[in-house]
C-alpha positions as CSV (number, residue, x, y, z in Angstrom):
1,M,2.5,19.5,5.5
2,S,4.6,20.1,2.6
3,S,5.2,17.0,0.7
4,L,9.2,18.4,0.5
5,N,9.3,17.6,4.1
6,I,8.7,14.1,4.2
7,E,11.2,11.5,4.1
8,I,10.9,8.4,2.6
9,R,13.5,5.1,3.5
10,P,13.4,1.7,3.2
11,V,11.8,-0.7,5.8
12,T,14.5,-2.5,8.1
13,P,14.1,-5.5,10.3
14,P,14.1,-3.2,13.2
15,D,11.1,-1.0,11.5
16,V,9.1,-4.1,11.5
17,P,7.0,-4.1,14.5
18,A,6.1,0.0,13.9
19,I,5.2,-1.4,10.7
20,S,2.7,-3.9,11.9
21,T,1.3,-1.6,14.7
22,L,0.8,1.5,12.1
23,A,-0.8,-0.4,9.4
24,R,-3.3,-1.7,12.5
25,E,-3.9,1.8,13.3
26,I,-4.7,2.6,10.0
27,W,-6.6,0.1,8.8
28,Q,-8.8,0.0,12.0
29,A,-9.8,3.9,11.1
30,S,-10.4,3.0,7.4
31,Y,-11.6,-0.6,6.3
32,P,-14.7,-0.5,9.2
33,G,-18.0,-0.5,7.0
34,I,-16.2,-1.7,4.1
35,I,-15.4,-5.1,5.0
36,T,-15.9,-7.0,8.4
37,Q,-13.7,-6.5,11.6
38,E,-13.2,-10.1,11.2
39,Q,-11.8,-10.0,7.7
40,I,-9.8,-7.1,9.0
41,D,-8.2,-8.8,11.9
42,F,-7.7,-11.9,9.3
43,M,-6.0,-10.0,6.4
44,L,-3.8,-7.7,8.8
45,E,-2.7,-11.0,10.8
46,Q,-2.0,-12.5,6.7
47,R,-0.3,-9.4,5.3
48,Y,1.4,-7.6,8.5
49,G,2.2,-10.4,11.1
50,H,6.0,-9.9,12.2
51,E,7.1,-13.0,10.5
52,R,5.4,-12.1,7.3
53,L,6.7,-8.8,7.2
54,Y,10.3,-9.8,7.9
55,D,10.0,-12.8,4.7
56,D,8.8,-9.7,2.8
57,L,12.4,-7.8,3.7
58,E,14.4,-10.7,2.4
59,D,13.1,-11.1,-0.9
60,L,14.6,-9.3,-4.0
61,H,11.4,-8.7,-5.8
62,K,10.0,-6.8,-3.1
63,W,10.5,-3.3,-1.7
64,L,9.2,-1.6,1.5
65,D,9.6,1.9,2.1
66,Q,8.5,4.0,4.7
67,A,7.4,7.8,4.8
68,F,8.2,10.2,7.8
69,F,7.4,13.6,8.5
70,E,9.2,15.8,11.2
71,G,10.8,12.2,12.9
72,R,6.9,10.8,12.9
73,R,6.4,7.7,10.7
74,I,3.4,8.4,8.8
75,G,2.7,6.2,6.2
76,F,4.2,3.4,4.3
77,A,4.1,1.5,0.7
78,F,5.2,-1.9,-0.5
79,S,5.6,-2.7,-4.0
80,E,6.7,-5.9,-5.7
81,I,7.5,-7.6,-9.1
82,R,4.4,-10.2,-9.6
83,K,3.1,-12.1,-12.6
84,G,5.4,-10.0,-15.0
85,E,4.0,-6.8,-13.4
86,F,5.2,-3.7,-11.2
87,K,2.6,-3.8,-8.4
88,L,2.2,-1.0,-5.5
89,D,1.0,-3.5,-3.1
90,K,0.3,-1.9,-0.2
91,L,0.2,1.9,0.3
92,Y,-1.4,3.4,3.7
93,I,-1.2,7.0,5.1
94,H,-1.8,8.1,8.9
95,P,-5.4,9.1,8.9
96,D,-4.6,12.5,10.3
97,V,-2.1,13.0,7.6
98,Q,-4.2,12.2,4.7
99,R,-4.6,14.3,1.6
100,Q,-1.6,16.3,2.1
101,G,0.3,14.8,-0.4
102,V,2.2,11.9,1.2
103,G,0.5,9.1,-1.0
104,G,2.0,11.2,-3.8
105,R,5.1,11.1,-3.0
106,L,5.0,7.7,-2.2
107,I,3.1,6.7,-5.0
108,A,5.9,8.9,-7.3
109,H,8.8,7.4,-5.4
110,V,7.1,3.4,-6.4
111,A,6.6,4.9,-10.2
112,E,10.2,6.1,-10.4
113,R,11.6,2.4,-9.4
114,A,9.3,0.7,-12.1
115,K,10.5,3.2,-14.7
116,K,14.1,2.4,-13.6
117,Q,13.2,-1.5,-13.9
118,G,11.6,-0.9,-17.4
119,Y,8.4,-1.6,-16.4
120,P,5.7,0.9,-18.8
121,C,3.0,0.9,-15.6
122,V,2.2,0.5,-12.2
123,V,-0.6,-1.6,-11.1
124,L,-2.5,-1.9,-7.6
125,Q,-5.7,-3.6,-6.2
126,V,-8.1,-1.6,-4.3
127,N,-11.6,-2.5,-2.8
128,K,-14.6,-1.5,-4.9
129,R,-16.1,0.0,-1.9
130,N,-13.2,2.1,-1.4
131,A,-14.2,5.1,-2.8
132,K,-11.7,7.6,-0.8
133,A,-8.6,5.3,-2.1
134,I,-10.4,5.1,-5.5
135,N,-10.3,8.9,-5.9
136,S,-6.9,9.7,-4.6
137,Y,-5.2,6.9,-7.0
138,M,-7.4,8.4,-10.0
139,K,-6.0,11.8,-8.9
140,Y,-2.3,10.5,-9.4
141,G,-3.6,9.0,-12.8
142,F,-4.6,5.5,-12.2
143,T,-7.5,4.0,-14.0
144,V,-9.6,1.7,-13.9
145,R,-8.4,-1.8,-15.8
146,E,-10.3,-4.5,-14.7
147,A,-12.8,-6.1,-11.6
148,T,-11.7,-8.9,-10.0
149,V,-12.7,-11.3,-6.8
150,E,-10.3,-13.3,-5.3
151,D,-10.7,-15.9,-2.9
152,I,-7.9,-15.1,0.0
153,G,-9.1,-18.0,2.3
154,G,-11.0,-18.1,6.0
155,G,-13.9,-17.7,4.0
156,Y,-13.0,-14.0,2.7
157,V,-12.5,-12.5,-0.7
158,M,-10.8,-9.4,-2.2
159,D,-13.2,-7.9,-4.3
160,D,-11.3,-5.4,-6.1
161,F,-10.7,-3.0,-9.0
162,V,-7.2,-3.3,-11.0
163,M,-6.1,0.1,-11.2
164,E,-2.7,0.8,-13.7
165,K,-0.6,4.3,-14.0
166,K,0.8,4.0,-17.5
167,L,4.7,5.4,-17.0
C-alpha cells in the first residue's frame, strides 16, 4: 500500500459507531498479553463508548481524524491540547495494514496541526510492554521522555512511557 493512496479526514458524528467498532477490533488484536481482557473491556468502554466519542467531537481542543484506503476505514488518530502540550492521545491502525505507512501519515498529519498551533513537540503515552508500538513511534522520531503509572479507576493503571517528537 502506498501512503499516497491514504485519505485522512475528520471523524464526524455519523462515524462514531464505526470508530467504536474499529477500536474494539484493533484492541482485541493488539492488547491481549499486554493487559488483561478485563482492562481492555474497561478501557474500551471508558474511551470509545459512543457518548464519550460524541463529547470528544464537540471539544474545540480535540481533533479526531480517520484514515481510509480505497474507501475502507483502516485507522484513526485523536489529538488534543492537554496540560499545555499537544498530545497524540490515540493512534490505532488495523492490524492487516500495519507497517505500511498509515501510522506515519497520521502522525505527520497530527504533527503538522501541532506545528500550525505553535507547539514545539507532540507527546504521547504508550504502554511500556507494547514494544511494537514503541519501536514504531521511535521510527517516526519519538523519544522516551519519562515513565509514568496512572490510576485510571476500576482497579486499573496505565503503566506507560511518555514519548515526544520535536517539531
